[in-house]
C-alpha positions as CSV (number, residue, x, y, z in Angstrom):
1,M,28.5,-4.3,4.1
2,G,30.6,-7.0,6.0
3,G,32.9,-7.9,3.3
4,V,30.0,-8.2,0.7
5,P,31.4,-7.0,-2.7
6,W,29.6,-3.8,-3.5
7,S,29.2,-2.1,-6.6
8,N,27.3,1.2,-8.0
9,T,24.2,-0.9,-8.7
10,H,24.3,-2.0,-5.0
11,A,24.2,1.5,-4.0
12,G,21.8,2.6,-6.5
13,V,19.1,-0.1,-5.5
14,H,20.0,0.3,-1.7
15,R,19.3,4.1,-2.1
16,L,16.1,3.7,-4.0
17,L,14.8,1.4,-1.3
18,R,15.7,3.7,1.4
19,V,13.6,6.5,-0.4
20,R,10.9,4.0,-1.5
21,Q,10.5,2.6,2.0
22,S,7.2,0.8,1.4
23,L,8.8,-1.5,-1.5
24,L,10.8,-3.8,0.7
25,P,10.7,-2.6,4.5
26,A,13.1,-3.9,6.9
27,G,12.6,-7.2,8.1
28,A,9.9,-8.1,5.7
29,T,9.4,-11.9,4.6
30,V,10.1,-11.8,0.7
31,L,9.1,-14.3,-2.1
32,V,11.6,-13.7,-4.9
33,A,10.4,-14.8,-8.4
34,V,13.6,-16.2,-10.3
35,S,13.4,-17.8,-13.6
36,G,17.3,-18.2,-14.0
37,G,17.8,-15.5,-16.6
38,Q,20.2,-12.1,-16.1
39,D,17.3,-10.2,-14.9
40,S,16.2,-12.5,-12.1
41,V,19.6,-13.3,-11.0
42,C,20.6,-9.9,-10.8
43,L,17.8,-9.2,-8.6
44,L,18.4,-12.2,-6.2
45,K,22.3,-11.4,-5.9
46,L,21.5,-7.7,-5.0
47,L,18.6,-8.8,-2.5
48,V,21.2,-11.5,-1.0
49,D,23.8,-9.0,-0.7
50,L,21.6,-6.3,0.8
51,Q,19.8,-8.8,3.2
52,P,22.3,-8.1,6.1
53,K,21.5,-4.7,5.9
54,W,17.7,-4.9,5.9
55,G,17.0,-8.1,7.5
56,W,14.6,-9.5,5.2
57,H,13.7,-13.0,5.4
58,L,14.0,-14.1,1.7
59,R,12.7,-17.4,-0.3
60,V,12.4,-18.2,-3.9
61,V,10.0,-19.5,-6.1
62,H,10.6,-20.8,-9.6
63,C,7.6,-21.5,-12.1
64,D,8.2,-24.3,-14.5
65,H,5.7,-24.0,-17.7
66,G,7.0,-27.2,-19.1
67,W,7.2,-25.2,-22.5
68,R,10.8,-26.4,-23.2
69,A,12.5,-29.6,-23.4
70,D,15.0,-28.1,-20.8
71,S,12.6,-26.7,-18.5
72,G,13.6,-29.4,-15.6
73,A,17.4,-28.7,-16.2
74,N,16.3,-24.9,-15.6
75,A,14.7,-25.7,-12.6
76,E,17.4,-27.6,-11.4
77,F,19.9,-24.6,-12.4
78,V,17.7,-22.2,-10.0
79,K,17.9,-24.7,-7.2
80,E,21.5,-25.0,-7.0
81,L,21.9,-21.3,-7.1
82,C,19.8,-21.0,-4.4
83,D,21.7,-23.7,-2.6
84,R,24.7,-21.8,-3.0
85,W,23.4,-18.7,-1.3
86,A,21.5,-20.5,1.2
87,I,17.8,-19.4,0.1
88,P,15.1,-21.6,0.4
89,C,13.4,-22.3,-3.2
90,N,10.0,-23.8,-4.3
91,V,9.9,-25.0,-8.0
92,V,6.2,-25.4,-8.9
93,V,5.5,-27.3,-12.4
94,A,2.5,-26.4,-14.4
95,D,-0.5,-29.0,-14.1
96,A,-1.2,-28.4,-17.7
97,P,0.2,-26.7,-20.6
98,Y,-0.8,-23.0,-21.2
99,S,-1.2,-21.9,-24.9
100,T,-0.6,-18.2,-24.3
101,E,1.8,-16.1,-22.3
102,A,-1.3,-14.5,-20.8
103,A,-2.7,-17.6,-19.4
104,A,0.7,-18.5,-18.1
105,R,0.9,-15.3,-16.4
106,Q,-2.2,-15.9,-14.6
107,W,-1.1,-19.3,-13.6
108,R,2.2,-17.7,-12.3
109,Y,0.5,-15.1,-10.3
110,R,-1.8,-17.7,-8.7
111,V,1.4,-19.6,-7.8
112,F,2.9,-16.7,-6.1
113,D,-0.3,-15.9,-4.1
114,D,-0.7,-19.4,-2.7
115,L,3.2,-19.8,-1.8
116,A,3.0,-16.0,-0.4
117,R,0.5,-16.6,1.8
118,Q,1.8,-19.9,2.9
119,A,5.0,-18.5,3.8
120,H,3.4,-15.6,5.3
121,C,5.2,-13.1,2.7
122,T,4.1,-9.5,2.5
123,R,6.0,-8.9,-0.7
124,V,6.5,-10.8,-4.2
125,V,9.5,-9.5,-5.9
126,T,9.9,-9.9,-9.6
127,G,13.0,-8.8,-12.0
128,H,11.4,-6.5,-14.2
129,T,13.5,-3.8,-15.4
130,A,13.1,-0.4,-17.3
131,S,13.5,-2.4,-20.6
132,D,10.6,-4.4,-19.8
133,R,8.6,-1.0,-18.9
134,T,9.6,0.3,-22.3
135,E,8.6,-3.0,-24.2
136,T,5.1,-2.9,-22.3
137,L,4.5,0.7,-23.2
138,L,5.2,0.0,-26.8
139,Y,3.2,-3.3,-27.0
140,N,0.3,-1.8,-25.2
141,L,0.5,1.6,-27.4
142,L,0.3,-0.6,-30.7
143,R,-2.7,-2.3,-29.2
144,G,-4.4,0.9,-28.7
145,S,-4.2,1.2,-25.1
146,G,-5.2,4.3,-23.1
147,I,-2.7,5.8,-20.6
148,D,-3.4,3.1,-17.9
149,G,-1.7,0.5,-20.3
150,L,1.0,2.7,-21.3
151,Q,2.0,3.2,-17.5
152,A,1.9,-0.5,-16.9
153,L,4.5,-2.4,-14.7
154,V,4.4,0.1,-11.9
155,W,7.2,-0.1,-8.8
156,Q,4.4,-1.6,-6.5
157,R,1.1,-2.8,-6.8
158,P,-1.6,-5.4,-4.5
159,L,-0.8,-9.0,-6.1
160,T,-4.5,-9.5,-6.4
161,P,-7.3,-7.0,-6.0
162,A,-7.7,-6.0,-2.3
163,S,-4.7,-8.4,-1.3
164,A,-2.4,-7.3,1.5
165,I,0.6,-8.7,-0.5
166,A,2.3,-6.6,-2.9
167,V,3.9,-7.3,-6.0
168,V,7.5,-5.2,-6.1
169,R,9.7,-4.4,-8.9
170,P,12.9,-2.8,-7.6
171,L,15.0,-3.1,-10.7
172,L,12.5,-0.6,-12.6
173,G,15.2,1.8,-12.6
174,L,18.0,-0.5,-14.6
175,T,17.9,-1.6,-18.3
176,R,18.5,-5.0,-19.2
177,Q,21.9,-3.9,-20.3
178,Q,22.8,-2.8,-16.8
179,T,21.6,-6.2,-15.3
180,A,23.7,-8.1,-18.0
181,D,26.6,-5.9,-16.8
182,F,26.2,-6.6,-13.2
183,C,26.1,-10.3,-13.8
184,R,29.3,-10.3,-15.9
185,Q,31.0,-8.2,-13.1
186,F,30.3,-10.6,-10.3
187,G,30.6,-13.9,-12.5
188,L,27.1,-14.9,-12.0
189,P,25.9,-17.9,-14.1
190,I,22.8,-17.4,-16.3
191,W,20.1,-19.7,-18.0
192,E,19.8,-18.8,-21.5
193,D,16.1,-19.4,-22.4
194,A,15.7,-20.2,-26.2
195,T,12.3,-18.9,-26.4
196,N,13.5,-15.2,-25.7
197,Q,14.6,-15.5,-29.4
198,D,11.5,-16.7,-30.7
199,L,10.1,-14.0,-33.0
200,G,6.7,-15.4,-32.9
201,Y,6.2,-13.9,-29.8
202,A,5.2,-10.1,-30.1
203,R,7.3,-8.9,-27.1
204,N,10.2,-10.6,-28.5
205,R,10.0,-8.9,-32.0
206,I,9.7,-5.5,-30.0
207,R,12.9,-6.5,-28.3
208,L,14.8,-7.7,-31.1
209,E,13.5,-5.7,-34.1
210,L,11.4,-2.9,-33.1
211,L,13.7,-1.4,-30.2
212,P,17.1,-1.4,-32.1
213,Y,15.4,0.0,-35.1
214,L,14.4,3.0,-32.8
215,Q,17.8,3.2,-31.2
216,Q,19.5,3.2,-34.6
217,H,17.0,5.8,-36.5
218,F,15.3,7.6,-33.9
219,N,16.8,7.8,-30.4
220,P,19.9,5.8,-29.1
221,A,18.4,6.4,-25.4
222,V,15.0,5.1,-26.3
223,E,14.6,2.6,-23.7
224,S,15.5,5.1,-20.7
225,T,13.2,7.8,-22.4
226,L,10.2,5.7,-22.8
227,A,10.5,4.2,-19.3
228,H,10.7,7.8,-17.7
229,T,7.7,8.4,-20.1
230,A,5.9,5.5,-18.4
231,E,7.1,6.9,-14.8
232,L,5.4,10.2,-15.5
233,L,2.4,8.5,-16.9
234,T,2.0,6.6,-13.5
235,A,1.7,9.6,-11.6
236,E,-0.8,11.2,-13.8
237,V,-2.9,8.0,-13.9
238,E,-2.6,7.7,-9.9
239,L,-4.2,11.8,-9.7
240,L,-6.8,10.8,-12.6
241,E,-8.2,7.7,-10.5
242,R,-8.3,9.5,-7.3
243,L,-10.3,12.5,-8.9
244,A,-12.4,9.8,-10.9
245,A,-13.2,8.2,-7.6
246,E,-14.5,11.2,-5.9
247,L,-16.5,12.1,-9.1
248,Y,-18.0,8.6,-9.1
249,E,-19.1,8.8,-5.7
250,T,-21.4,11.8,-6.4
251,V,-22.8,11.4,-9.6
252,V,-23.3,7.2,-9.8
253,L,-26.0,5.1,-8.3
254,P,-25.0,1.7,-8.5
255,A,-27.6,-0.9,-9.6
256,T,-29.5,-2.8,-7.0
257,D,-32.1,-5.7,-6.9
258,D,-34.8,-3.0,-7.6
259,A,-33.1,-0.5,-9.9
260,P,-30.8,-0.1,-12.9
261,W,-27.4,1.8,-12.8
262,R,-28.0,5.7,-13.0
263,L,-25.6,8.6,-13.7
264,V,-26.7,12.2,-12.8
265,R,-26.1,14.0,-16.2
266,S,-25.2,17.7,-15.1
267,P,-22.4,17.4,-12.9
268,L,-20.8,14.5,-14.7
269,A,-21.2,16.3,-18.4
270,S,-19.5,19.6,-16.3
271,A,-16.4,17.6,-15.3
272,P,-13.3,17.3,-17.5
273,L,-13.5,15.1,-20.4
274,A,-10.9,12.8,-19.1
275,L,-12.8,12.2,-15.8
276,Q,-15.9,11.5,-17.7
277,R,-14.5,9.0,-19.6
278,R,-13.0,7.2,-16.3
279,V,-16.3,7.5,-14.6
280,V,-18.1,6.1,-17.7
281,R,-15.9,3.2,-18.3
282,R,-16.0,1.9,-14.5
283,V,-19.9,2.2,-14.8
284,L,-19.8,0.2,-18.1
285,Q,-17.3,-2.5,-16.6
286,Q,-19.4,-3.1,-13.7
287,A,-22.6,-3.1,-15.6
288,T,-21.5,-5.5,-18.3
289,C,-18.9,-7.7,-16.7
290,A,-16.9,-7.1,-19.9
291,Q,-13.9,-5.6,-21.6
292,V,-15.1,-2.0,-22.6
293,S,-13.9,-0.5,-26.0
294,F,-13.4,3.4,-26.6
295,E,-16.1,3.4,-29.1
296,Q,-18.8,2.2,-26.1
297,V,-17.2,4.8,-23.8
298,E,-17.9,7.5,-26.2
299,K,-21.3,6.4,-27.0
300,L,-22.1,6.6,-23.2
301,V,-20.3,10.0,-22.8
302,A,-22.5,11.4,-25.8
303,L,-25.5,10.7,-23.9
304,L,-24.6,13.2,-21.1
305,T,-25.4,16.2,-23.3
306,A,-28.2,14.3,-25.7
307,P,-32.0,14.9,-25.7
308,N,-34.5,13.4,-23.4
309,G,-35.0,9.9,-24.7
310,S,-31.9,9.3,-26.7
311,Q,-30.5,5.9,-26.3
312,S,-27.4,3.8,-27.1
313,D,-26.8,0.8,-29.0
314,P,-26.5,-2.3,-27.1
315,F,-23.6,-2.7,-24.9
316,P,-22.2,-6.3,-24.0
317,G,-24.8,-8.4,-22.2
318,R,-27.6,-6.4,-24.2
319,M,-27.1,-3.6,-21.7
320,V,-28.7,-0.3,-23.0
321,A,-28.1,3.4,-21.9
322,V,-31.1,5.8,-22.1
323,V,-31.5,9.5,-21.2
324,Q,-34.3,10.0,-18.7
325,G,-34.6,13.5,-17.9
326,E,-31.3,14.3,-15.4
327,W,-30.4,10.9,-15.7
328,V,-28.5,8.2,-18.0
329,V,-30.1,5.0,-17.0
330,V,-28.3,1.6,-17.9
331,S,-30.2,-1.8,-17.8
332,R,-30.6,-4.7,-19.9
333,G,-32.7,-4.1,-23.0
334,S,-35.3,-6.6,-22.2
335,E,-35.6,-5.4,-18.6
336,G,-37.0,-1.8,-17.1
337,G,-39.4,-1.2,-19.9
338,Y,-36.7,-1.2,-23.1
339,T,-38.9,-2.2,-25.9
340,G,-36.2,-2.2,-28.5
341,N,-37.3,1.0,-30.0
342,S,-38.1,3.4,-27.1
343,Y,-37.6,3.3,-23.4
344,I,-41.0,3.2,-21.0
345,N,-40.1,5.1,-17.8
346,T,-40.9,2.7,-15.0
347,F,-38.7,4.7,-12.4
348,S,-40.4,6.6,-9.9
349,D,-39.2,10.2,-9.7
350,P,-35.9,9.8,-12.0
351,N,-35.1,13.4,-11.3
352,R,-34.8,13.2,-7.5
353,P,-31.3,14.5,-6.3
354,V,-28.5,12.2,-5.6
355,D,-28.5,10.8,-2.1
């Protein structure tokens, strides 16, 4: 590689990118998110070393949340590292303090989107590892997430819905220990973020307390094991989503100005329960514009085989589902003839077949 020091980690990431060529295509213009911690520094070093082989155009973004007194020094550290490797660097400072990690993450991704568009980047690369994947799986499992949440942190996804810019995570095959070993091997400077030790954050408690306990008492390789589980779930979610999308097209009539949401019961009720739930969840999310709970999905699924005239309790936004012959009709409780105790049929020929 033209005199660039080489390691097994270089070789592994290089092989991965050759197999998964859509992650970072040759010649791509790439925005790299760098915090200054070991994972992002490892990522940047790998991309800089592999750049002659792949012909990427690299630039870095560092997001300064302003949470810590040393955040300005942290940003300067990243800029100096980028200067050392001759990589353009943008430091963006939050215009207001964000009280939660979720709000801060939304801001970071808005920054990524803006800069990627300005620089004509097709990829935004982050340093998430297998350890992050494991922690996310545990975090979402403890919150009661379904398998969609358990397989979070995939290798590649759109930056925003319908965006042509992709978020890419080429280090998902490495653990945090491996990125630390890589940084030591090459003598890379690391910025230590004190907030990573703050047990006030749930993810820190998972990393610092729960995972060590699981490693000691249950499985020393729990990080890799759960990361592999997330990988398996990713493929299964992709399959279920494709099948559910096909079923949705045949059994759902979306709301229009003149008609409410309608689901044709028989073909949906005869589908596997996993697909029923996915179709129903999608309808409820679109109809209510709200987060949908497991209990709400189950209420609507139950109506697929309920007697004519059966109805649900109200969903968010005063939406109510009612059985009308071969249909389950979802509309606002004060509209479409719903009186609070019964549902007056105001739809012409509700038993007509789906178009």
